[in-house]
Structure formats: structure tokens, C-alpha cells
C-alpha positions in Angstrom: 94.8 75.1 101.6 97.5 76.4 103.8 96.8 77.9 107.2 98.3 81.2 106.1 95.9 81.5 103.1 93.0 80.6 105.3 94.0 83.4 107.7 94.4 85.8 104.8 90.9 85.1 103.6 89.6 85.7 107.1 91.4 89.0 107.2 89.9 89.9 103.8 86.5 89.1 105.1 87.1 91.2 108.2 88.2 94.1 106.1 85.1 93.9 104.0 83.0 94.0 107.2 84.9 97.0 108.5 83.2 100.4 108.8 85.9 102.0 106.6 85.3 99.6 103.7 81.6 99.9 103.9 81.8 103.7 104.0 84.1 103.6 100.9 81.8 101.4 99.0 78.8 103.5 99.8 80.7 106.7 98.8 81.8 105.0 95.6 78.2 104.0 94.7 76.9 107.5 95.5 79.7 109.0 93.3 78.9 106.7 90.4 75.3 107.8 90.4 76.2 111.5 90.2 76.8 112.6 86.5 78.1 116.0 87.5 80.7 114.5 89.9 81.7 111.9 87.3 82.1 114.6 84.7 84.4 116.6 87.0 86.4 113.5 88.0 86.9 112.6 84.3 87.9 116.1 83.4 90.4 116.2 86.2 91.9 112.8 85.1 92.3 114.0 81.5 93.9 117.3 82.6 96.3 115.4 84.9 97.4 113.2 82.0 97.9 116.2 79.8 99.8 118.0 82.5 102.0 115.0 83.1 103.5 115.3 79.7 103.7 119.1 79.7 104.5 120.3 83.3 105.8 123.7 82.1 102.3 124.8 80.8 101.2 127.5 83.3 97.7 127.8 81.8 97.1 124.1 82.2 98.5 124.3 85.8 96.0 127.0 86.6 93.2 125.0 85.1 94.2 122.0 87.2 94.1 124.1 90.4 90.7 125.5 89.5 89.4 122.0 88.7 90.8 120.7 92.0 88.9 123.4 93.9 85.7 122.5 92.1 86.2 118.8 93.0 86.6 119.7 96.7 83.4 121.8 96.5 81.5 118.7 95.3 80.4 116.9 98.5 80.1 113.5 96.9 83.7 113.7 95.6 85.0 115.1 98.8 83.3 112.3 100.8 84.7 109.7 98.4 88.2 111.0 98.8 87.9 111.2 102.6 86.6 107.6 102.9 89.3 106.4 100.5 91.9 107.9 102.8 90.3 106.3 105.9 90.4 102.9 104.2 94.0 103.4 103.1 94.9 104.3 106.6 93.3 101.1 107.8 95.2 99.1 105.2 98.5 100.8 106.1 97.9 99.9 109.8 97.3 96.2 108.8 100.4 96.2 106.6 102.5 97.7 109.4 101.3 95.1 111.9 102.1 92.3 109.5 105.5 93.8 108.7 106.3 94.2 112.4 105.3 90.6 113.0 107.7 89.5 110.3 110.5 91.7 111.6 110.5 93.8 108.4 111.7 97.4 108.7 109.8 100.4 107.3 112.1 100.2 104.2 110.8 96.8 103.4 113.7 94.5 104.2 113.9 91.8 106.8 116.9 92.0 109.1 119.7 89.9 107.7 118.1 89.5 104.3 120.9 91.4 102.6 118.5 93.4 100.5 119.1 96.7 102.2 
């Protein structure tokens, strides 16, 4: 196994041990055990899919806004979304550090690669 792969596995292990990951998994587990929260989440996903194909429907748009407000009133859903954002922020920081080490610009191209 290459040294890079070994280091990636170590990084993965450290991410699993991170406070942000543990909080996300705990929030996920709590959410999965709440039938009301799951019902709201499923309803929101279904409405979003319907709205994606019919963005001009004002009634559907209002229903989505109302559902979104209900979602944010549910503490378990709110906690899950917040912990998900925190973990995503950690992952973005890790990716930025790796990109900087490789000399990759924010746009994703390495200097001199010709892809930009």
C-alpha cells in the first residue's frame, strides 16, 4: 500500500474521531428514531422534487416555505442540519489545506496545468 493511501486512511480515522463527525452521527441517529421528524423530512423531499419540475407553481412554493418553517421548528431536524454544516465546514477546511499543499487554486486547477 502506498504511503499516500496510508495517510488518507489515517486522515479518515481522525475525521471519524472528530467532535464534528461524532455530533453528526449522534444527530443522525436521533433523527432516525423520530417518526414525526422523518415524516416532515420525507414530505419536504417529495415537495422539493415536485417543485423542481414545476417552479412556476406559487401554491407549491408557499407549501415549501411553510414546510421549511416546520422543519426548523423541529429541534431534532434543526440539530441535524447544524451538525451537518459543522462537519461540512471541517471537510472544506481539510480540502482547502490539501489543495493549498498541492498548489491548486480555489477554481480547482493547478498552476501550469492548462485546465483553466
